[in-house]
C-alpha positions as CSV (number, residue, x, y, z in Angstrom):
1,X,-15.8,29.7,-11.6
2,X,-13.3,26.2,-11.6
3,X,-12.9,24.7,-8.5
4,X,-9.9,22.1,-7.3
5,X,-8.7,18.8,-6.5
6,X,-6.9,17.5,-3.6
7,X,-5.5,14.2,-4.7
8,X,-5.3,13.1,-1.0
9,X,-3.2,9.3,0.2
10,X,-4.6,8.4,3.3
11,X,-2.5,5.9,4.2
12,X,-2.6,2.0,4.3
13,X,-5.1,1.9,5.9
14,X,-5.4,2.8,9.8
15,X,-7.2,5.6,9.1
16,X,-5.4,7.3,11.8
17,X,-2.3,7.4,9.4
18,X,-3.2,10.2,7.0
19,X,-1.5,12.5,7.3
20,X,-2.5,15.7,9.7
21,X,-2.6,18.0,5.7
22,X,-5.1,15.4,4.6
23,X,-6.6,15.4,7.1
24,X,-7.6,18.9,6.6
25,X,-8.6,18.4,2.6
26,X,-10.5,15.8,3.8
27,X,-12.6,18.4,6.2
28,X,-12.6,20.8,3.2
29,X,-14.6,18.3,0.7
30,X,-17.6,19.1,-0.8
31,X,-17.2,15.9,-3.0
32,X,-15.3,12.9,-1.9
33,X,-13.8,10.2,-4.7
34,X,-12.5,7.6,-2.8
35,X,-11.3,4.0,-3.6
36,X,-12.4,1.0,-1.5
37,X,-9.4,0.4,0.9
38,X,-10.2,3.9,2.0
39,X,-11.0,2.9,5.6
40,X,-15.2,4.3,6.2
41,X,-13.8,6.5,9.4
42,X,-11.9,8.4,7.4
43,X,-15.5,9.4,5.3
44,X,-16.7,10.2,8.2
45,X,-14.8,13.2,9.0
46,X,-15.7,15.2,5.6
47,X,-18.4,17.2,6.1
48,X,-21.7,15.8,6.5
49,X,-23.1,17.6,3.4
50,X,-20.3,16.1,1.3
51,X,-21.4,14.0,-1.2
52,X,-19.2,10.5,-1.1
53,X,-18.7,8.7,-4.5
54,X,-17.2,5.1,-4.4
55,X,-15.4,4.2,-7.3
56,X,-13.1,1.6,-6.2
57,X,-11.1,-1.7,-7.6
58,X,-12.1,-5.5,-6.8
59,X,-10.7,-8.2,-8.3
60,X,-13.7,-10.0,-10.5
61,X,-16.3,-6.7,-10.0
62,X,-17.2,-3.8,-12.3
63,X,-15.5,-1.2,-11.2
64,X,-15.2,2.8,-12.4
65,X,-12.8,2.6,-15.2
66,X,-9.7,5.6,-15.2
67,X,-11.1,7.5,-17.9
68,X,-14.0,7.9,-15.9
69,X,-13.1,8.3,-12.5
70,X,-11.2,11.1,-14.6
71,X,-14.3,12.8,-16.1
72,X,-15.9,12.7,-12.4
73,X,-13.0,14.6,-11.0
74,X,-13.4,17.1,-13.7
75,X,-17.2,17.7,-13.8
76,X,-17.2,18.3,-9.9
77,X,-14.1,20.5,-10.5
78,X,-15.5,22.9,-13.3
79,X,-18.6,23.3,-11.1
80,X,-16.7,24.5,-8.7
81,X,-16.5,21.9,-6.2
82,X,-13.5,21.6,-3.7
83,X,-12.3,17.4,-4.5
84,X,-10.8,14.9,-2.6
85,X,-9.7,12.5,-4.6
86,X,-9.3,10.0,-1.1
87,X,-6.4,6.9,-2.1
88,X,-5.1,4.1,-0.2
89,X,-1.5,5.0,0.0
90,X,-0.1,7.5,-1.4
91,X,-1.6,9.0,-4.5
92,X,1.9,8.3,-7.1
93,X,2.6,4.8,-5.8
94,X,0.6,2.9,-7.8
95,X,-2.3,5.0,-7.2
96,X,-2.4,6.2,-10.6
97,X,-2.5,9.7,-9.0
98,X,-0.1,11.1,-11.9
99,X,-2.7,10.1,-14.1
100,X,-5.1,11.9,-12.4
101,X,-3.3,15.2,-11.9
102,X,-2.8,14.8,-15.7
103,X,-5.9,15.1,-16.3
104,X,-6.9,18.4,-14.2
105,X,-3.2,20.1,-15.7
106,X,-4.5,19.2,-19.2
107,X,-8.2,20.4,-18.6
108,X,-6.6,23.3,-17.0
109,X,-8.3,22.8,-13.4
110,X,-6.4,23.1,-10.0
111,X,-5.1,20.6,-8.6
112,X,-2.5,19.9,-5.9
113,X,-1.7,16.3,-4.7
114,X,-1.1,15.7,-0.4
115,X,1.2,13.0,0.0
116,X,0.3,10.0,2.0
117,X,2.0,7.7,3.9
118,X,2.8,5.0,1.4
119,X,2.5,0.6,2.1
120,X,5.6,0.2,0.7
121,X,7.3,1.3,3.5
122,X,5.2,1.2,6.6
123,X,3.2,-1.6,6.4
124,X,6.4,-3.7,6.9
125,X,7.2,-1.3,9.6
126,X,4.8,-1.8,11.3
127,X,4.9,-6.0,11.1
128,X,8.6,-5.2,12.0
129,X,10.5,-5.5,8.9
130,X,12.7,-2.5,8.0
131,X,13.2,-2.2,4.6
132,X,16.1,-0.8,4.9
133,X,19.4,-2.0,7.8
134,X,23.0,-0.6,7.8
135,X,24.0,-4.5,8.1
136,X,21.7,-5.6,6.0
137,X,20.3,-3.8,2.8
138,X,21.7,-0.5,1.9
139,X,18.5,-0.1,-0.5
140,X,15.7,-1.2,-1.6
141,X,12.9,-1.4,-4.6
142,X,9.2,-1.3,-5.2
143,X,7.4,-2.6,-7.9
144,X,4.3,-3.8,-8.9
145,X,3.1,-7.8,-9.4
146,X,0.5,-6.3,-11.5
147,X,0.9,-5.3,-15.2
148,X,-1.9,-3.6,-16.9
149,X,-0.1,-4.9,-20.1
150,X,1.8,-8.2,-19.2
151,X,4.6,-8.8,-17.0
152,X,7.5,-5.7,-18.3
153,X,9.9,-5.9,-14.6
154,X,12.9,-6.8,-15.1
155,X,13.6,-9.7,-12.8
156,X,16.8,-10.4,-13.9
157,X,17.8,-7.2,-12.3
158,X,15.9,-6.4,-9.5
159,X,17.1,-10.0,-8.4
160,X,20.1,-8.1,-7.5
161,X,18.3,-5.7,-4.9
162,X,19.2,-6.5,-1.5
163,X,15.1,-5.5,-0.2
164,X,12.6,-6.1,-3.2
165,X,8.8,-4.5,-2.1
166,X,6.3,-5.5,-4.3
167,X,2.7,-4.5,-4.3
168,X,-0.2,-5.9,-5.8
169,X,1.7,-9.5,-6.4
170,X,0.2,-11.9,-4.0
171,X,-1.6,-14.2,-6.1
172,X,1.6,-13.9,-8.6
173,X,4.0,-14.7,-6.4
174,X,4.2,-18.6,-6.7
175,X,5.0,-17.2,-10.4
176,X,7.9,-13.9,-9.1
177,X,9.7,-16.4,-6.5
178,X,10.5,-18.5,-9.3
179,X,11.7,-16.1,-12.1
180,X,13.9,-14.3,-9.0
181,X,15.2,-17.5,-8.3
182,X,15.8,-18.1,-12.4
183,X,17.8,-15.4,-11.9
184,X,20.1,-16.3,-9.2
185,X,17.9,-15.6,-6.0
186,X,19.1,-17.9,-3.3
187,X,16.3,-20.2,-2.2
188,X,16.6,-19.5,1.2
189,X,16.2,-15.9,1.2
190,X,13.8,-14.6,3.3
191,X,10.0,-14.1,1.9
192,X,7.0,-12.4,4.4
193,X,3.8,-11.4,2.5
194,X,1.5,-8.9,4.7
195,X,-1.6,-9.0,4.7
196,X,-4.5,-6.3,6.2
197,X,-0.9,-4.5,7.1
198,X,-1.9,-1.7,9.8
199,X,-5.5,-2.6,10.8
200,X,-6.4,-5.4,13.3
201,X,-7.0,-8.2,11.3
202,X,-3.1,-8.3,10.3
203,X,-1.8,-11.3,8.8
204,X,2.1,-12.1,8.4
205,X,3.4,-15.6,7.1
206,X,6.8,-15.5,6.3
207,X,9.2,-18.2,4.7
208,X,11.5,-18.1,1.6
209,X,12.2,-17.8,-1.8
210,X,12.0,-21.7,-2.5
211,X,8.8,-22.0,0.6
212,X,6.7,-19.8,0.3
213,X,4.4,-21.4,-2.4
214,X,3.3,-23.7,-0.7
215,X,3.5,-21.2,2.6
216,X,0.8,-19.8,1.2
217,X,-1.1,-22.0,0.2
218,X,-1.0,-23.5,3.8
219,X,-2.2,-20.1,5.4
220,X,-4.6,-19.4,3.1
221,X,-3.5,-15.2,2.9
222,X,-5.3,-13.0,0.9
223,X,-4.7,-10.0,-1.0
224,X,-4.2,-6.9,-0.5
225,X,-0.8,-8.0,1.1
226,X,2.5,-6.3,1.0
227,X,5.5,-8.9,0.4
228,X,8.5,-8.4,1.5
229,X,11.8,-9.8,0.0
230,X,15.2,-10.0,1.7
231,X,17.4,-10.4,4.2
232,X,15.5,-7.2,6.2
233,X,12.5,-10.1,7.1
234,X,14.8,-11.7,9.8
235,X,14.6,-8.6,11.6
236,X,11.3,-9.5,12.6
237,X,12.0,-12.8,14.1
238,X,14.5,-11.0,16.4
239,X,12.3,-8.6,16.9
240,X,9.8,-11.0,18.5
241,X,12.7,-13.0,20.4
242,X,13.9,-9.5,22.0
243,X,9.9,-9.6,23.2
244,X,9.8,-12.5,25.0
245,X,12.8,-12.7,26.0
246,X,12.2,-9.5,27.9
247,X,8.7,-9.9,28.4
248,X,7.5,-6.9,30.4
249,X,3.4,-5.1,30.2
250,X,5.2,-2.1,29.1
251,X,6.7,-3.9,25.7
252,X,2.8,-5.8,25.2
253,X,1.8,-3.2,23.7
254,X,4.6,-2.4,21.3
255,X,4.6,-5.9,20.3
256,X,1.1,-5.4,19.3
257,X,1.5,-2.3,17.7
258,X,4.8,-4.4,15.4
259,X,2.1,-7.9,14.8
260,X,4.4,-9.5,16.5
261,X,1.9,-11.9,18.6
262,X,-1.2,-13.7,17.6
């Protein structure tokens, strides 16, 4: 008898940001196959008897290949187990969830995707940066800064997008900034790099396309980070200024939520 594979998005890092359905599926799990950025507190939500298998990918370290992860999913599902593939963010936003779904579908294994809160939108929001704004940006694009086979991004086209959100691109941000500048984006275009988004150790570095390489070098920011390019980054400073102008005890919690203090 075949089991089932649930592809569950765990959200951007804070365990409270998993969806209700995602938590429900996790509490049913007999096998949890999880990534590096998944909170340990979420693993505690799985039944004590559930097998926990780490397949996280860390820079410079050995990690399970995608083909091996696919085989793990199929192996345990074929054994009749309820398998939860727990992934940071959303499974279908640069999470290789589509590859895992296809592996299940082509093997005749039942599967279900449980969308997660993507870091592409939530991490900027929690740092006080909206990806859209009626006066500043009527749209946005989400791209990866790390392509498996070279740089396939059309930076000429992306340079014209009002808000650009870049995931997995911190190490290449100076190169990306140079590409956007080459294709006509202004050197004074605001840029924010947000590391450890939604977590207590969150750090935000704000600069411009012309300064961000030096800003990052001085700050020593470490991956993973979500990068936002565009005028919406200026909203963060407006929020910070407003919170300071109307400093009241009840606003301090909101400032902390936005990552605007410290």
